C-alpha positions as a printed Julia matrix, in Angstrom:
288×3 Matrix{Float64}:
 10.81   27.05   69.6
 14.44   26.08   70.11
 13.54   22.81   71.82
 11.15   21.73   69.04
 13.76   22.61   66.4
 16.33   20.5    68.27
 13.87   17.61   68.44
 13.38   17.7    64.67
 17.13   17.62   64.04
 17.49   14.48   66.19
 15.92   12.44   63.4
 18.54   13.43   60.84
 21.13   10.75   61.81
 18.37    8.1    61.67
 17.12    9.15   58.25
 19.51    6.98   56.14
 18.77    3.85   58.2
 15.04    4.57   58.04
 15.14    4.98   54.26
 17.1     1.74   53.84
 14.63   -0.18   56.05
 11.68    1.16   54.08
 13.38    0.41   50.78
 14.8    -3.07   51.42
 12.51   -4.43   54.18
  9.1    -2.75   54.27
  9.0    -2.4    50.47
  9.52   -6.08   49.62
  7.17   -7.16   52.43
  4.43   -4.88   51.13
  5.01   -6.13   47.58
  4.76   -9.76   48.73
  1.49   -9.03   50.51
  0.15   -7.51   47.31
  1.26  -10.49   45.19
 -0.57  -12.86   47.57
 -3.85  -11.28   46.43
 -3.09  -11.68   42.72
 -2.73  -14.55   40.24
  0.9   -13.69   39.44
  2.81  -16.46   37.64
  6.43  -16.85   36.63
  5.74  -17.85   33.03
  2.99  -17.75   30.44
  1.24  -14.62   31.73
  1.04  -11.15   30.24
 -0.22   -9.45   33.41
 -1.37  -10.19   36.94
 -4.98   -9.81   38.08
 -6.23   -8.98   41.57
 -8.09  -12.06   42.84
 -8.79  -11.04   46.43
 -8.91  -13.95   48.87
 -9.06  -16.63   46.15
 -5.52  -17.86   46.84
 -6.29  -18.32   50.53
 -9.59  -20.06   49.79
 -7.78  -22.33   47.35
 -5.24  -23.22   50.04
 -7.83  -24.21   52.64
 -9.65  -26.33   50.06
 -6.43  -28.07   48.97
 -5.76  -31.5    50.5
 -2.04  -31.07   49.83
 -2.03  -27.83   51.85
 -3.77  -29.49   54.8
 -1.28  -32.35   54.6
  1.6   -29.84   54.59
  0.18  -28.05   57.65
 -0.14  -31.35   59.52
  3.4   -32.45   58.62
  4.76  -29.03   59.6
  3.17  -29.34   63.04
  4.52  -32.9    63.44
  7.98  -31.84   62.29
  7.98  -28.85   64.64
  6.66  -30.76   67.64
  9.01  -33.74   67.26
 12.19  -31.91   66.32
 11.9   -28.54   68.11
  9.49  -28.73   71.03
 10.43  -32.24   72.14
 13.73  -33.12   70.47
 15.95  -30.04   70.55
 14.45  -28.64   73.73
 14.62  -31.83   75.8
 17.97  -33.02   74.5
 19.49  -29.56   74.86
 18.37  -29.34   78.49
 19.65  -32.85   79.22
 23.04  -32.12   77.66
 23.34  -28.83   79.54
 22.58  -30.57   82.84
 24.98  -33.43   82.2
 27.75  -31.08   81.09
 27.33  -29.01   84.25
 28.03  -32.09   86.36
 30.77  -33.5    84.1
 34.49  -32.9    84.24
 36.1   -30.17   82.16
 37.54  -32.5    79.43
 34.13  -34.15   78.99
 32.41  -30.75   78.77
 34.91  -29.55   76.18
 34.62  -32.67   74.01
 30.82  -32.85   74.2
 30.39  -29.16   73.5
 32.73  -29.33   70.51
 30.88  -32.31   68.98
 27.42  -30.8    69.45
 28.38  -27.33   68.24
 30.13  -28.78   65.18
 26.78  -30.15   63.99
 25.24  -26.71   64.53
 27.83  -24.68   62.61
 27.84  -27.0    59.59
 26.11  -25.48   56.55
 22.57  -26.77   56.28
 23.17  -28.5    52.96
 26.25  -30.31   54.33
 24.32  -31.49   57.39
 21.49  -32.65   55.12
 23.78  -34.81   52.97
 25.45  -36.27   56.07
 22.07  -37.31   57.45
 20.99  -38.54   54.02
 23.93  -40.93   53.94
 23.07  -41.99   57.49
 19.43  -42.86   56.72
 19.59  -44.09   53.12
 19.09  -47.76   52.3
 22.84  -48.44   52.06
 23.65  -45.95   54.82
 25.32  -46.03   58.21
 22.19  -46.73   60.26
 21.28  -49.86   58.32
 24.91  -51.02   58.42
 24.81  -50.79   62.23
 21.46  -52.61   62.35
 22.79  -55.38   60.08
 25.86  -55.71   62.3
 23.57  -56.11   65.32
 21.41  -58.61   63.37
 18.41  -56.3    63.61
 15.95  -55.63   60.75
 16.81  -52.68   58.54
 14.66  -50.63   56.17
 14.69  -47.67   53.82
 14.09  -44.99   56.45
 13.73  -42.14   53.95
 10.88  -44.07   52.32
  9.09  -45.68   55.27
  9.5   -42.91   57.9
 10.55  -39.77   56.0
  9.07  -37.16   58.35
 10.71  -38.79   61.38
 14.03  -39.05   59.52
 14.09  -35.33   58.7
 12.91  -34.55   62.26
 15.85  -36.48   63.69
 18.15  -34.63   61.28
 16.85  -31.3    62.54
 17.35  -32.42   66.16
 20.93  -33.46   65.4
 21.69  -30.15   63.74
 19.91  -27.72   66.07
 20.33  -29.11   69.6
 23.48  -27.05   70.21
 21.44  -23.84   70.33
 19.23  -25.19   73.13
 22.26  -26.57   74.94
 23.96  -23.16   74.95
 20.84  -21.37   76.2
 20.26  -23.88   78.99
 23.94  -23.95   79.95
 23.79  -20.19   80.49
 20.51  -20.47   82.41
 21.74  -23.3    84.67
 24.93  -21.39   85.48
 22.76  -18.66   87.04
 21.17  -21.05   89.56
 22.96  -20.71   92.94
 24.51  -24.01   93.92
 23.62  -23.48   97.58
 19.92  -23.83   96.71
 20.33  -27.23   95.08
 22.76  -28.34   97.78
 20.27  -27.35  100.48
 17.54  -29.35   98.73
 19.9   -32.33   98.49
 20.63  -32.09  102.22
 16.88  -32.02  102.9
 16.59  -35.36  101.1
 15.14  -34.23   97.75
 15.95  -36.7    94.98
 17.45  -35.67   91.65
 14.15  -35.68   89.71
 12.42  -33.7    92.48
 15.2   -31.1    92.48
 14.88  -30.75   88.72
 11.09  -30.46   88.81
 10.69  -28.18   91.83
 13.88  -26.08   91.67
 15.66  -26.17   88.32
 12.73  -25.92   85.9
 10.87  -23.12   87.76
 14.05  -21.05   88.0
 14.79  -21.3    84.26
 11.19  -21.15   83.0
 11.78  -17.91   81.09
 14.79  -19.41   79.35
 12.65  -22.44   78.47
  9.98  -20.19   76.98
 12.51  -18.16   75.01
 14.22  -21.29   73.71
 10.91  -22.9    72.71
  9.81  -19.8    70.83
 13.1   -19.38   68.93
 13.36  -23.1    68.13
  9.76  -23.24   66.94
 10.1   -20.23   64.65
 13.36  -21.47   63.13
 11.97  -24.99   62.63
  8.8   -23.75   60.94
 10.96  -22.25   58.18
 13.32  -25.21   57.64
 13.57  -25.88   53.92
 17.07  -26.83   52.76
 17.44  -29.77   55.15
 14.2   -31.41   54.01
 14.67  -30.58   50.35
 18.15  -32.08   50.22
 17.13  -35.25   52.09
 13.71  -36.11   50.61
 12.48  -33.23   48.38
  9.24  -33.55   50.32
  8.76  -37.18   49.29
  8.15  -39.92   48.79
  4.99  -38.44   47.34
  4.17  -35.7    49.82
  4.92  -37.58   53.04
  7.59  -35.11   54.19
  6.29  -32.03   52.36
  6.13  -29.38   55.07
  4.77  -25.89   54.38
  8.09  -24.34   53.21
  8.62  -27.23   50.77
  5.0   -27.06   49.55
  5.3   -23.29   49.16
  8.5   -23.65   47.09
  6.87  -26.34   44.93
  3.87  -24.17   44.15
  5.73  -20.88   43.66
  8.83  -21.94   41.73
  8.29  -25.42   40.31
  4.67  -24.8    39.25
  5.28  -21.06   38.68
  2.29  -20.01   40.85
  3.96  -17.05   42.56
  0.71  -15.53   43.8
 -0.48  -18.77   45.37
  2.97  -19.54   46.8
  3.19  -16.08   48.38
 -0.23  -16.58   49.97
  1.09  -19.82   51.47
  4.09  -17.88   52.82
  1.74  -15.45   54.56
 -0.16  -18.35   56.1
  3.15  -19.8    57.35
  3.94  -16.38   58.83
  0.55  -16.46   60.58
  1.31  -19.89   62.08
  4.6   -18.56   63.45
  2.85  -15.5    64.88
  0.31  -17.7    66.66
  3.07  -19.78   68.23
  4.84  -16.59   69.35
  1.69  -15.21   70.99
  1.13  -18.47   72.88
  4.72  -18.61   74.14
  4.74  -14.95   75.17
  1.51  -15.39   77.13
  2.83  -18.49   78.85
  6.04  -16.65   79.8
  4.01  -13.87   81.44
  2.07  -16.3    83.62
  3.7   -16.5    87.04
  4.15  -20.01   88.51
């Protein structure tokens, strides 16, 4: 009797935190799920009706939604899976072999891009890619053809912007992972005649595979939800050529006042992120 009474009292200190989580986290999430199954609008509506799966059926039948899904996958693959991951690993490896002043300067430059507010980074990259921007000025100076990058290649322009801003996170993760590799292992492989690429492929990458998986998962999830960077640079345009799912969701929910439909799109974006997470977690459990 005394033990069970003590066990019940153990929950008392957790009660305030539990109530706050239910009130400010579980409550809004449950309300959003409910709205996704209604025709709720911001304006011009006296009451919301339950419409079941109509919002989701409308999404899958919408060409703009399919275009947004495709652009989201392209944006995520180019900027997170390939760009930030590869460049972060390369910078971490180069910094490990560089002198202390070079490491300090490189780290400061890369991390500065990361800590900048998203809107500031977006305007910096906008001025870099715009027709009269820095990139075209450099190309003109080199007597190379220039173009309006935000019009001709908008999804690649915003992907490069996301790489520039987010690579520092990958660099920090890989720097920590590489510092855990014993130097005597790589030195022994070098003595045995293994070339640099072979040491990277057969020693470095297998020993940091869990860090690679963790970095890929975190980068993918953060990139799937990028909105401010794209909105400030292109607003999803021209047309819908850089309209990823977060931008399309914002357009439907707040510019067209279709809150129910926009919330359904948010749930679908959440599902995409969950699928990526499951894949990465399964790959991390597979032993090499």
